[in-house]
MARDREN-428961 format. One record per residue (C-alpha): x, y, z negated; residue number from 1. Coordinates in Angstrom, 1 decimal, padded with zeros to 4 digits. Each point is the difference from the previous one (the first is absolute). Layout:
residues N
+--------+--------+--------+------+
:      u :      v :      w : zalo :
+--------+--------+--------+------+
:      X :      Y :      Z :  NUM :
...
+--------+--------+--------+------+
This chain:
residues 460
+--------+--------+--------+------+
:      u :      v :      w : zalo :
+--------+--------+--------+------+
:  015.0 : -004.2 : -018.1 :    1 :
:  003.2 :  000.3 : -001.3 :    2 :
:  001.6 :  003.5 : -000.7 :    3 :
:  002.7 : -000.2 :  003.2 :    4 :
: -002.8 : -001.3 :  002.3 :    5 :
: -000.8 :  002.3 :  003.0 :    6 :
: -003.8 : -000.3 : -001.4 :    7 :
:  001.1 :  001.4 : -003.4 :    8 :
:  002.2 :  002.6 :  001.9 :    9 :
: -002.8 :  001.2 :  002.3 :   10 :
: -002.4 :  000.2 : -002.7 :   11 :
:  002.2 :  002.2 : -001.9 :   12 :
:  000.8 :  002.0 :  002.9 :   13 :
: -003.3 :  001.5 :  000.8 :   14 :
: -001.6 :  002.9 : -001.1 :   15 :
: -003.2 : -002.2 : -001.6 :   16 :
:  001.8 : -002.6 : -001.0 :   17 :
: -002.8 : -002.1 :  001.9 :   18 :
:  001.2 : -002.6 :  002.4 :   19 :
: -002.7 : -000.2 :  003.0 :   20 :
: -002.9 : -001.9 : -000.6 :   21 :
:  001.1 : -003.0 :  002.0 :   22 :
:  002.2 : -000.8 : -002.5 :   23 :
: -000.6 : -003.8 : -001.6 :   24 :
:  001.0 : -003.5 :  000.1 :   25 :
:  000.2 : -001.5 :  003.6 :   26 :
:  000.7 : -003.5 :  001.7 :   27 :
:  003.0 : -000.4 :  001.9 :   28 :
: -002.2 : -000.7 :  003.2 :   29 :
: -001.8 :  003.3 : -000.5 :   30 :
:  003.4 :  001.9 : -000.2 :   31 :
:  001.3 : -001.7 :  003.3 :   32 :
: -003.4 :  001.1 :  001.7 :   33 :
:  000.5 :  003.5 : -001.1 :   34 :
:  003.7 :  000.2 :  000.8 :   35 :
: -000.7 : -001.4 :  003.4 :   36 :
: -002.9 :  002.3 :  001.0 :   37 :
:  002.2 :  002.9 : -001.1 :   38 :
:  003.2 : -001.1 :  002.1 :   39 :
: -002.5 : -000.8 :  003.0 :   40 :
: -000.9 :  003.6 :  000.1 :   41 :
:  003.3 :  000.8 :  000.6 :   42 :
:  000.4 : -002.4 :  002.9 :   43 :
: -003.5 :  001.2 :  001.6 :   44 :
: -000.5 :  003.4 : -000.7 :   45 :
:  003.3 :  001.8 : -000.3 :   46 :
:  000.8 :  002.9 :  002.7 :   47 :
:  002.6 : -000.5 :  002.5 :   48 :
:  001.8 :  003.2 : -001.6 :   49 :
:  002.5 : -000.7 : -002.5 :   50 :
: -000.7 :  003.0 : -001.9 :   51 :
: -003.3 : -001.6 : -000.9 :   52 :
:  001.5 : -003.4 : -000.8 :   53 :
:  000.1 : -001.1 : -003.9 :   54 :
:  002.2 : -000.6 : -002.6 :   55 :
: -000.3 : -003.4 : -001.4 :   56 :
:  001.3 : -001.3 : -003.6 :   57 :
: -000.2 : -003.6 : -000.9 :   58 :
:  001.0 : -001.8 : -003.0 :   59 :
: -000.4 : -004.1 :  000.3 :   60 :
: -000.1 : -002.1 : -003.0 :   61 :
:  002.9 : -002.5 : -000.9 :   62 :
: -000.3 : -003.3 :  002.2 :   63 :
: -003.5 :  001.3 :  001.3 :   64 :
:  001.5 :  001.3 :  003.8 :   65 :
: -001.2 : -002.6 :  002.6 :   66 :
:  001.6 :  000.5 :  003.7 :   67 :
: -003.3 :  000.3 :  001.7 :   68 :
: -000.2 :  003.4 : -001.9 :   69 :
:  004.0 :  000.9 :  001.2 :   70 :
: -001.6 : -000.2 :  003.3 :   71 :
: -002.7 :  001.9 : -000.6 :   72 :
:  002.0 :  003.0 : -001.5 :   73 :
:  002.3 : -000.1 :  003.2 :   74 :
: -003.2 :  001.0 :  002.0 :   75 :
: -001.1 :  002.6 : -002.7 :   76 :
:  003.5 :  001.5 :  000.4 :   77 :
: -000.7 :  001.1 :  003.7 :   78 :
: -002.7 :  002.2 : -001.4 :   79 :
:  001.6 :  001.6 : -003.1 :   80 :
:  002.7 :  002.7 : -000.3 :   81 :
:  001.6 : -002.2 : -002.6 :   82 :
: -000.6 : -003.0 : -002.7 :   83 :
:  001.7 : -000.8 : -002.8 :   84 :
: -000.3 : -003.1 : -001.4 :   85 :
:  000.8 : -001.1 : -003.8 :   86 :
:  000.7 : -003.5 : -000.7 :   87 :
:  002.4 : -002.4 : -001.3 :   88 :
:  002.9 : -000.6 :  001.7 :   89 :
: -000.9 : -003.7 :  001.0 :   90 :
: -003.1 :  001.0 :  001.9 :   91 :
:  001.5 : -000.7 :  003.3 :   92 :
: -000.2 :  003.6 :  001.5 :   93 :
:  003.8 :  000.3 :  000.5 :   94 :
: -000.1 : -002.9 :  002.6 :   95 :
: -003.4 :  000.8 :  001.6 :   96 :
: -000.6 :  002.7 :  002.8 :   97 :
: -002.2 :  002.4 : -001.7 :   98 :
:  003.0 :  000.4 : -002.6 :   99 :
:  002.3 :  001.4 :  003.0 :  100 :
: -002.2 :  002.4 :  001.0 :  101 :
:  001.0 :  003.6 : -000.1 :  102 :
: -002.9 :  001.1 : -001.7 :  103 :
: -000.4 : -002.5 : -002.6 :  104 :
:  002.0 :  000.1 : -003.2 :  105 :
:  000.6 : -002.9 : -002.5 :  106 :
:  000.4 :  000.5 : -003.9 :  107 :
:  001.1 : -003.1 : -001.5 :  108 :
: -001.7 :  000.0 : -003.4 :  109 :
:  001.9 : -001.6 : -003.5 :  110 :
: -001.5 : -002.6 : -001.8 :  111 :
: -000.4 :  002.6 : -002.9 :  112 :
: -002.4 :  002.6 :  002.0 :  113 :
: -003.7 :  000.0 : -000.9 :  114 :
: -000.4 :  000.5 :  003.8 :  115 :
:  000.4 : -003.6 :  000.8 :  116 :
: -003.5 : -001.0 : -001.9 :  117 :
: -001.7 :  002.9 :  002.2 :  118 :
: -001.5 : -000.3 :  003.6 :  119 :
: -000.2 :  003.6 :  001.5 :  120 :
: -001.3 :  001.3 :  003.4 :  121 :
:  000.4 :  004.0 :  000.5 :  122 :
: -000.9 :  001.7 :  003.2 :  123 :
:  000.7 :  003.6 :  000.3 :  124 :
: -001.1 :  001.7 :  003.4 :  125 :
: -000.6 :  003.7 :  001.0 :  126 :
: -003.8 : -001.2 :  000.5 :  127 :
: -000.8 : -002.1 : -003.0 :  128 :
:  001.4 : -002.0 : -002.8 :  129 :
: -000.7 : -003.4 : -001.5 :  130 :
:  001.3 : -002.7 : -002.2 :  131 :
: -000.6 : -003.2 : -001.9 :  132 :
:  001.8 : -000.4 : -003.4 :  133 :
:  000.7 : -002.9 : -001.9 :  134 :
:  001.5 : -001.8 : -003.0 :  135 :
: -000.6 : -004.0 : -000.6 :  136 :
: -001.2 : -000.5 : -003.5 :  137 :
:  002.3 : -001.6 : -002.1 :  138 :
: -000.6 : -003.6 : -001.6 :  139 :
: -000.9 :  001.5 : -003.4 :  140 :
: -003.2 :  002.1 :  002.0 :  141 :
: -001.3 : -003.3 :  001.2 :  142 :
: -002.4 : -001.6 : -002.5 :  143 :
:  001.1 : -003.6 : -000.5 :  144 :
: -003.0 : -001.6 :  002.1 :  145 :
:  001.0 :  002.8 :  002.7 :  146 :
:  003.3 : -000.8 :  000.9 :  147 :
:  000.1 :  000.0 :  003.6 :  148 :
:  000.6 : -003.8 :  001.4 :  149 :
:  000.2 :  000.9 :  003.6 :  150 :
:  001.4 :  003.4 :  002.2 :  151 :
: -003.3 :  001.6 :  000.6 :  152 :
: -001.0 : -000.2 : -004.0 :  153 :
:  003.0 :  002.6 : -000.9 :  154 :
: -001.2 :  003.2 : -000.6 :  155 :
:  001.4 :  003.7 : -000.1 :  156 :
: -000.8 :  003.3 : -001.8 :  157 :
: -000.4 :  002.1 :  003.2 :  158 :
: -001.6 :  002.6 :  001.9 :  159 :
: -000.5 :  001.4 :  003.3 :  160 :
: -000.7 :  003.9 :  001.2 :  161 :
: -000.2 :  002.3 :  003.0 :  162 :
:  000.3 :  003.0 : -002.6 :  163 :
:  003.3 :  001.9 :  001.0 :  164 :
:  000.7 :  001.1 : -003.5 :  165 :
:  000.6 : -003.6 : -001.7 :  166 :
:  001.7 : -001.2 :  003.2 :  167 :
:  002.5 :  003.0 :  000.3 :  168 :
:  000.6 : -000.7 : -003.9 :  169 :
:  000.6 : -003.4 :  000.1 :  170 :
:  002.6 :  000.7 :  003.2 :  171 :
:  001.9 :  001.9 : -002.3 :  172 :
: -000.1 : -002.4 : -002.4 :  173 :
:  001.3 : -002.7 :  002.2 :  174 :
:  002.5 :  002.3 :  001.6 :  175 :
:  001.3 :  000.6 : -003.4 :  176 :
:  000.4 : -003.8 : -000.6 :  177 :
:  002.1 : -000.4 :  003.0 :  178 :
:  002.2 :  002.8 : -000.8 :  179 :
:  002.5 : -002.4 : -002.4 :  180 :
:  000.7 : -002.0 :  003.0 :  181 :
:  000.3 :  002.1 :  002.4 :  182 :
: -000.2 :  004.3 : -000.7 :  183 :
:  000.5 :  000.9 :  003.6 :  184 :
: -002.7 : -002.2 :  001.2 :  185 :
: -002.3 :  001.7 : -002.8 :  186 :
:  001.0 :  003.5 :  001.1 :  187 :
: -001.1 : -000.9 :  003.8 :  188 :
: -003.5 : -001.8 : -001.1 :  189 :
: -000.4 :  003.1 : -002.4 :  190 :
:  000.5 :  002.3 :  002.9 :  191 :
: -002.1 : -001.9 :  002.5 :  192 :
: -003.0 :  000.1 : -002.4 :  193 :
:  000.5 :  003.7 : -000.1 :  194 :
: -000.2 :  000.4 :  003.3 :  195 :
: -003.0 : -002.1 :  000.5 :  196 :
: -001.9 :  002.0 : -002.7 :  197 :
:  000.9 :  003.2 :  001.8 :  198 :
: -000.8 : -001.1 :  003.6 :  199 :
: -002.8 :  001.6 :  001.4 :  200 :
: -003.1 : -002.4 :  000.4 :  201 :
: -000.9 :  000.6 :  003.5 :  202 :
: -002.0 : -003.0 :  000.2 :  203 :
: -002.7 : -001.3 : -002.3 :  204 :
:  000.7 : -003.3 : -001.2 :  205 :
: -003.0 : -002.2 : -000.3 :  206 :
:  000.4 : -002.7 : -002.1 :  207 :
: -003.7 : -001.4 :  000.3 :  208 :
:  001.9 : -002.7 :  002.0 :  209 :
:  002.4 : -001.2 : -002.5 :  210 :
: -003.0 :  000.0 : -002.5 :  211 :
: -001.8 : -002.6 :  002.2 :  212 :
:  003.3 : -001.8 :  000.6 :  213 :
:  000.2 : -000.7 : -003.8 :  214 :
: -003.8 : -001.3 : -000.4 :  215 :
:  001.0 : -002.0 :  003.2 :  216 :
:  003.4 : -001.5 : -001.6 :  217 :
: -002.0 : -000.3 : -003.5 :  218 :
: -002.7 : -002.3 :  001.8 :  219 :
:  002.6 : -002.0 :  001.7 :  220 :
:  002.5 : -000.9 : -003.0 :  221 :
: -003.4 : -000.8 : -001.8 :  222 :
: -001.0 : -002.6 :  002.4 :  223 :
:  003.6 : -001.4 :  000.2 :  224 :
: -000.1 : -000.4 : -004.0 :  225 :
: -003.0 : -002.0 :  000.2 :  226 :
:  001.4 : -001.9 :  002.8 :  227 :
:  003.3 : -000.8 : -002.0 :  228 :
: -001.5 : -000.6 : -003.3 :  229 :
: -002.5 : -002.8 :  001.7 :  230 :
:  003.4 : -001.9 :  001.0 :  231 :
:  001.7 :  000.3 : -003.0 :  232 :
: -002.6 :  000.0 : -002.8 :  233 :
: -002.9 : -002.3 : -001.4 :  234 :
: -003.6 :  001.2 :  000.3 :  235 :
:  000.0 :  001.3 : -003.6 :  236 :
:  003.4 :  001.9 :  000.4 :  237 :
: -001.1 :  001.6 :  003.1 :  238 :
: -003.4 :  001.5 : -000.9 :  239 :
:  001.7 :  001.3 : -003.2 :  240 :
:  003.1 :  001.5 :  001.7 :  241 :
: -002.4 :  001.4 :  003.2 :  242 :
: -002.4 :  001.9 : -002.3 :  243 :
:  003.4 :  001.7 : -001.6 :  244 :
:  001.8 :  000.5 :  003.3 :  245 :
: -003.4 :  001.4 :  002.0 :  246 :
: -000.9 :  002.4 : -003.0 :  247 :
:  003.9 :  001.6 :  000.1 :  248 :
: -000.3 :  000.0 :  003.9 :  249 :
: -003.5 :  001.3 :  000.2 :  250 :
:  000.7 :  003.1 : -002.4 :  251 :
:  002.8 :  000.8 :  002.1 :  252 :
: -002.3 : -000.1 :  003.2 :  253 :
: -002.6 :  001.9 : -001.9 :  254 :
:  002.8 :  002.7 : -000.6 :  255 :
:  000.7 :  000.1 :  003.5 :  256 :
: -003.7 :  000.5 :  001.1 :  257 :
: -000.2 :  002.9 : -002.6 :  258 :
:  003.2 :  001.8 :  001.2 :  259 :
: -001.6 : -000.5 :  003.5 :  260 :
: -003.2 :  001.9 : -001.3 :  261 :
:  002.0 :  002.4 : -001.2 :  262 :
:  001.9 :  000.7 :  003.2 :  263 :
: -003.5 :  000.4 :  001.7 :  264 :
: -001.1 :  002.7 : -002.5 :  265 :
:  003.3 :  001.7 :  000.7 :  266 :
: -000.3 :  000.3 :  003.4 :  267 :
: -003.6 :  001.7 : -000.5 :  268 :
:  001.4 :  003.4 : -001.3 :  269 :
: -003.9 :  001.5 : -000.2 :  270 :
: -001.0 : -002.7 : -002.1 :  271 :
:  003.0 : -001.7 : -001.8 :  272 :
: -001.6 : -001.3 : -003.1 :  273 :
: -002.9 : -001.9 :  002.1 :  274 :
:  000.7 : -003.6 : -001.4 :  275 :
:  000.2 :  001.4 : -003.8 :  276 :
: -003.1 :  001.7 :  000.4 :  277 :
: -001.9 : -002.5 :  001.7 :  278 :
:  001.1 : -002.3 : -002.6 :  279 :
: -001.0 :  002.0 : -003.2 :  280 :
: -003.1 :  001.1 :  001.5 :  281 :
: -000.9 : -003.4 :  000.8 :  282 :
:  000.9 : -001.2 : -003.2 :  283 :
: -002.1 :  002.6 : -001.8 :  284 :
: -003.2 : -001.2 :  002.3 :  285 :
:  000.4 : -003.3 : -000.9 :  286 :
:  000.3 :  000.6 : -004.0 :  287 :
: -003.5 :  002.0 :  000.4 :  288 :
: -001.7 : -003.1 :  001.8 :  289 :
:  001.9 : -002.3 : -003.0 :  290 :
:  001.8 : -002.1 :  002.3 :  291 :
:  002.1 : -003.2 : -001.6 :  292 :
:  003.6 :  000.6 : -000.7 :  293 :
:  001.0 : -001.8 :  002.9 :  294 :
: -001.6 :  001.8 :  002.5 :  295 :
:  001.2 :  003.2 : -001.2 :  296 :
:  003.8 : -001.3 :  000.1 :  297 :
: -001.1 : -001.1 :  003.7 :  298 :
: -001.4 :  003.3 :  000.7 :  299 :
:  002.7 :  002.4 : -001.3 :  300 :
:  002.6 : -002.3 :  002.1 :  301 :
: -002.1 :  000.1 :  003.2 :  302 :
: -000.4 :  004.0 : -000.6 :  303 :
:  003.8 :  000.2 : -000.1 :  304 :
:  000.5 : -002.2 :  003.2 :  305 :
: -002.9 :  000.9 :  002.0 :  306 :
:  002.1 :  002.0 :  002.9 :  307 :
:  002.6 : -002.3 :  000.1 :  308 :
: -001.5 : -001.1 :  003.5 :  309 :
:  001.2 :  003.5 :  001.2 :  310 :
:  003.8 : -000.9 : -001.0 :  311 :
:  001.3 : -000.1 :  003.7 :  312 :
: -003.1 :  003.2 :  001.1 :  313 :
:  001.6 :  002.8 :  002.0 :  314 :
:  000.1 :  003.5 : -001.5 :  315 :
: -002.8 :  001.1 :  001.8 :  316 :
: -002.4 : -002.3 : -002.0 :  317 :
:  000.8 :  002.2 : -003.2 :  318 :
: -000.1 :  003.4 :  001.8 :  319 :
: -003.2 : -000.5 :  002.1 :  320 :
: -003.6 : -000.8 : -000.5 :  321 :
: -001.2 : -003.2 :  001.5 :  322 :
: -001.8 :  001.6 :  002.9 :  323 :
:  002.9 :  001.6 :  001.3 :  324 :
:  002.7 : -002.8 :  000.3 :  325 :
:  001.0 : -001.7 :  002.8 :  326 :
: -001.1 : -003.4 :  000.8 :  327 :
:  003.1 : -001.9 : -001.2 :  328 :
:  000.1 :  002.3 : -003.4 :  329 :
: -003.9 : -000.6 : -000.3 :  330 :
:  000.6 : -003.7 :  000.2 :  331 :
:  002.1 :  000.4 : -003.0 :  332 :
: -002.5 :  001.8 : -002.4 :  333 :
: -003.3 : -002.0 :  001.3 :  334 :
:  001.9 : -003.4 : -000.9 :  335 :
:  001.8 :  001.1 : -003.3 :  336 :
: -001.8 : -002.4 : -002.0 :  337 :
:  000.3 : -002.9 :  002.0 :  338 :
:  003.8 :  001.0 :  000.4 :  339 :
:  000.3 :  000.1 : -003.6 :  340 :
: -001.8 : -003.3 : -000.4 :  341 :
:  002.5 : -001.9 :  002.2 :  342 :
:  002.7 :  001.4 : -001.6 :  343 :
: -001.2 : -000.9 : -003.8 :  344 :
: -000.5 : -003.5 :  001.4 :  345 :
:  003.7 : -000.8 : -000.1 :  346 :
: -000.7 :  000.0 : -003.6 :  347 :
: -002.3 : -002.6 : -001.0 :  348 :
: -000.2 :  001.0 : -003.8 :  349 :
: -001.8 :  003.5 :  001.5 :  350 :
: -002.6 : -002.1 :  001.5 :  351 :
: -002.5 :  002.2 : -001.8 :  352 :
:  001.4 :  003.0 :  000.6 :  353 :
:  000.5 : -000.7 :  003.8 :  354 :
: -003.6 : -000.3 :  000.2 :  355 :
: -001.1 :  003.2 : -002.1 :  356 :
:  002.3 :  002.1 :  002.8 :  357 :
: -000.8 : -002.0 :  003.0 :  358 :
: -003.9 :  000.9 : -000.9 :  359 :
:  000.1 :  003.5 : -001.0 :  360 :
: -001.4 :  001.2 :  003.3 :  361 :
: -003.2 : -002.5 : -000.4 :  362 :
: -003.0 :  002.0 :  000.1 :  363 :
: -003.2 : -000.3 : -002.1 :  364 :
: -002.1 : -000.4 :  002.9 :  365 :
:  001.8 : -002.6 :  001.7 :  366 :
:  001.6 :  002.3 :  002.6 :  367 :
:  003.4 :  000.0 : -001.6 :  368 :
:  003.4 : -002.2 :  001.1 :  369 :
:  001.5 : -002.5 :  000.0 :  370 :
: -002.9 : -002.4 : -000.6 :  371 :
: -003.0 :  002.3 :  000.2 :  372 :
: -000.9 : -001.0 : -004.1 :  373 :
: -003.2 :  001.6 : -001.1 :  374 :
: -000.7 :  000.9 : -003.5 :  375 :
:  001.2 : -002.1 : -002.5 :  376 :
:  001.2 : -002.4 :  002.1 :  377 :
:  003.4 :  002.1 : -000.2 :  378 :
:  001.2 : -000.2 : -003.5 :  379 :
: -000.3 :  003.1 : -002.2 :  380 :
:  003.9 :  000.7 : -000.3 :  381 :
:  000.1 :  000.3 :  003.9 :  382 :
: -003.2 :  002.1 : -000.2 :  383 :
:  001.5 :  002.3 : -002.8 :  384 :
:  003.2 :  000.3 :  001.9 :  385 :
: -001.8 :  001.2 :  003.3 :  386 :
: -001.9 :  002.7 : -001.7 :  387 :
:  002.9 :  001.5 : -002.2 :  388 :
:  002.4 : -000.3 :  003.2 :  389 :
: -002.3 :  002.0 :  002.2 :  390 :
: -000.5 :  002.3 : -002.9 :  391 :
:  003.7 :  001.0 : -000.9 :  392 :
:  000.7 :  000.3 :  003.5 :  393 :
: -002.8 :  002.8 :  000.6 :  394 :
:  001.4 :  001.8 : -002.9 :  395 :
:  003.4 :  000.5 :  001.8 :  396 :
:  001.2 :  001.8 :  002.8 :  397 :
:  000.3 : -001.7 :  003.3 :  398 :
:  000.9 :  001.5 :  003.2 :  399 :
: -002.3 :  002.9 :  001.1 :  400 :
: -003.0 : -001.3 : -002.8 :  401 :
:  000.9 :  002.2 : -003.3 :  402 :
: -000.4 : -002.0 : -003.3 :  403 :
: -003.2 : -000.1 : -001.2 :  404 :
: -001.3 :  000.8 : -003.7 :  405 :
: -001.1 : -002.9 : -002.0 :  406 :
: -003.3 :  000.8 :  000.3 :  407 :
:  000.1 :  000.2 :  004.0 :  408 :
:  001.7 : -003.0 : -000.2 :  409 :
: -002.5 : -002.0 : -001.9 :  410 :
: -002.7 :  001.6 :  002.1 :  411 :
:  001.5 : -001.7 :  003.0 :  412 :
:  000.1 : -003.1 : -002.1 :  413 :
: -003.8 :  000.2 : -000.9 :  414 :
: -000.8 :  000.7 :  003.8 :  415 :
:  001.0 : -003.8 :  000.6 :  416 :
: -001.6 : -001.5 : -003.0 :  417 :
: -001.8 : -002.9 :  001.1 :  418 :
:  001.7 : -000.2 :  003.2 :  419 :
:  003.7 :  000.0 : -000.7 :  420 :
: -000.4 : -000.2 : -003.4 :  421 :
: -001.4 : -001.8 : -003.2 :  422 :
: -002.5 :  002.2 : -001.3 :  423 :
:  000.9 : -000.7 : -003.5 :  424 :
:  003.7 :  000.7 :  000.3 :  425 :
: -000.6 :  003.3 :  001.6 :  426 :
: -002.5 :  000.8 : -003.2 :  427 :
:  003.2 : -000.9 : -002.1 :  428 :
:  002.3 :  002.2 :  001.7 :  429 :
: -002.4 :  002.7 :  000.2 :  430 :
: -000.4 : -000.2 : -004.1 :  431 :
:  004.0 :  000.1 : -000.2 :  432 :
:  000.3 :  003.2 :  002.1 :  433 :
: -002.9 :  001.8 : -001.6 :  434 :
:  001.8 : -000.6 : -003.3 :  435 :
:  003.4 :  001.4 :  001.7 :  436 :
: -001.6 :  003.0 :  001.3 :  437 :
: -001.4 :  000.6 : -003.7 :  438 :
:  003.1 : -000.1 : -001.4 :  439 :
: -001.1 : -003.4 : -002.2 :  440 :
:  003.0 : -001.7 :  001.7 :  441 :
:  002.9 : -000.2 :  002.2 :  442 :
: -000.1 : -001.9 :  003.3 :  443 :
:  002.5 : -002.8 : -000.1 :  444 :
:  003.1 :  000.3 :  001.9 :  445 :
:  001.7 : -003.0 : -001.2 :  446 :
: -000.8 : -003.5 : -001.1 :  447 :
: -000.4 : -000.7 : -003.7 :  448 :
:  002.7 : -002.9 :  000.5 :  449 :
:  002.1 : -000.9 :  003.1 :  450 :
:  003.0 : -002.3 : -001.1 :  451 :
:  003.0 : -000.3 :  002.3 :  452 :
: -001.0 : -003.5 : -000.1 :  453 :
: -003.5 : -001.6 :  000.2 :  454 :
: -001.8 : -002.9 :  001.5 :  455 :
: -002.3 : -002.5 : -000.6 :  456 :
: -000.2 : -003.9 :  000.3 :  457 :
: -000.8 : -000.8 :  004.0 :  458 :
: -002.6 : -002.4 : -001.6 :  459 :
: -002.3 :  002.7 : -001.9 :  460 :
+--------+--------+--------+------+
């Protein structure tokens, strides 16, 4: 990062000096997918009330503007309070209908401005904040054998986030960057930002949809890359390039899944740490059983994603016990494993995780779902996940049911020994709980390692 880049300025402006965990190197198609997903959220989910419309700040690289994007921003402007677009003078906005709208401001960057190397999208609305920030690698940043040969191989330092603090700080940085070109516009944008921050949040904006859209876009862009490369590369080049592009895109999709899982936990005010705790305790049981490293890694990630099937579930699923839910809400709870498996199936690299999440509700005696697997027909990771998820749920309050103590929750699990749960796993859980009750160990509440980006080869 050059000292004057927006990313560098953001790092300095944040209290802990740490950029969001999504910071890394991205291929161009990944960033196109991310930006389109966030833009579609504006087009599809913005309320009619102008007070709820977002402020949108955009910068485009020199020479990288395309007419179809100009048309797209004409539609986005209809759902925005204001759009400020910074690009070089010959970007074509002056003559395009988008540039003539009253709520669109153009900032013509000079050739010395470092912003001409950046590609940024910042969205600030009363109910949410989102952004993509990136800067293309310089020729010196590439190794000699990795210089991009096609447009899809171009790489960017960048990040994406829904965290309001870095989004607001980045908006201030970009607005100040526009001040030397148009002080009056900068003042107007600063006031709009202040008004948005101060606007009461009467509506709770659910970003689950936009995260799902990001996953869909990333999957689509990956398929497009394979198609393009098949048409333009020899087989050997295709295989090597597909691996590089696939890993980058898959890592971004995995981040989207993890963020979606976090959103599920945030919706559950009585059990907001469920995924971390289930991941941690599942890992501990796996360690005591001496599972191989690969299975432990899978178990950790499956624990983090085990509730992702509840991403679209109504609030009642998190505030009522299952037996008190109405039919439609109960369907989400009953089918949560299947829904999670279907969602994870969009990412082939997570096939092993998809299978673990999808079979967490199988029973030791074969009476579970979806396939009625009996005993060791169901994988050890799924059997562990099912037991731990049930145990952890009991230790937290739910509706009229108070939280059970560790001992009481264990007794409930033991009552299903040899029917729902693998007896060996129940015994292992019992050993852990006894050690905790004796003060000889603490119940793990987060996994030993949960990197922001983790995946394994689809062939494993």
